[in-house]
N, C-alpha and C positions, 0 to 999 in steps of 0.2 A: 038884929045888931047892925049899927053902924055900919057902913061900907068904910075901910082903912086905904086908903091913896097910898101907894106907893111911893118911897124918899128914893132921893139916888144914891145911896146905901145901900140899902134892898137891891136897888134895880143894877147896882153894880154884880153884889153877892150873885145873882142871877146870871146874868153875861161869864162872871167868873164861872159858874156852874156849867152852863153852856157851853164854855171853852176847855173842860177837864170832861164834858163828857164826848164832845167829840175827839178828842185825843185817847180816849177810853172808852167805849160804851156800852163796854159789859158792864162798866161801873154805874148806866144810868140811876138803875131805881136806887142803887144805895145812895150815889151824890146829891139826887133828889130829894129824899129823907133825910139828909144833914142839912141839906139846906131849907127844909122843911122846919125841923128843931132850932136850928140855928133863928130864923126868921121869929117863930115863939117866943123863943127867950129871949130873943131881945126889947121883942113888943113889952113882954111882961115886966122887963127889968125896966122899961120905959114909965111903966104904970098905965098903959095901956087893956082895959078890959078885952079879950077877946073870945071868941067861942071854938068849937070845934074843929069848922067849917073855917078858922083864921088860917090859910097859910099853909093852910093841910096840904097832904103829899098827893093829893089831886089834882089842887089847885094847881102845884110846880110842876105838876107835868102837862098840865095845860097851858102855861105862862112859857114852860118851854118849850114847844108846840107853836107857840105865836112867833118867841122871840127866834123861832127857828127857820121859820118863814121869811123875817127880816133880814137874819143873818145869811138866807141864801137867795135872796134877791124873790124868793117866790118857789125857788125850786120845790123844798119840801118843807111839812109843818103845813098847820092852820092858817087861814087866811083870817079870820076875825081879827076884829079891832084890838089891836096890842094896846098897854097901856101909854099915858102919852110922855111918862119920865121913864118906862124903860124904852120907848124908842128913841127917847132923845140920849138917856147912856151907853144906846146898841150905836147908837152914832158916834159919840164920842169914842169908843172903842174904836168904832174903824178908823177914823176920820182924825182924831188927836189923842192918840194912846197915853202919852205924856198926862191928860188931865183924869182920865177914865182911870189909869195907876194910881193917881193921888186919890181919888176919892173910894178905890177898891181898898186902896193903902186903911183909908182912915176909918172906914168898916172893920177890917180883919182885926185892927186894934183895939176895936171895941168890942167887938168880936169874943178878944181873947180874953179882955181885960174882967168880963164877966163869966 
């Protein structure tokens, strides 16, 4: 299956999930399962062909740890390469929260309408 690049809205949902996990670490697995479900349903509603590995729970755990490395300035998480779009949206979250929130709101509206 062809690799599908993360888009801005997916990245915003990941950053939002990161933020929610940091607030309530005991819900990490539940929140990552929810994120996986949302991203998989979103892809299907867009007409994308996905397999069992697409944005699955294990992938979300990995992306969370990569994002965590970025967000903690290398203090925690995994130091492998993070997707460019995720890095860009994480930077928006940190430096331009208004722009980040606009992307997140757009993503959440679409998710709630599906």
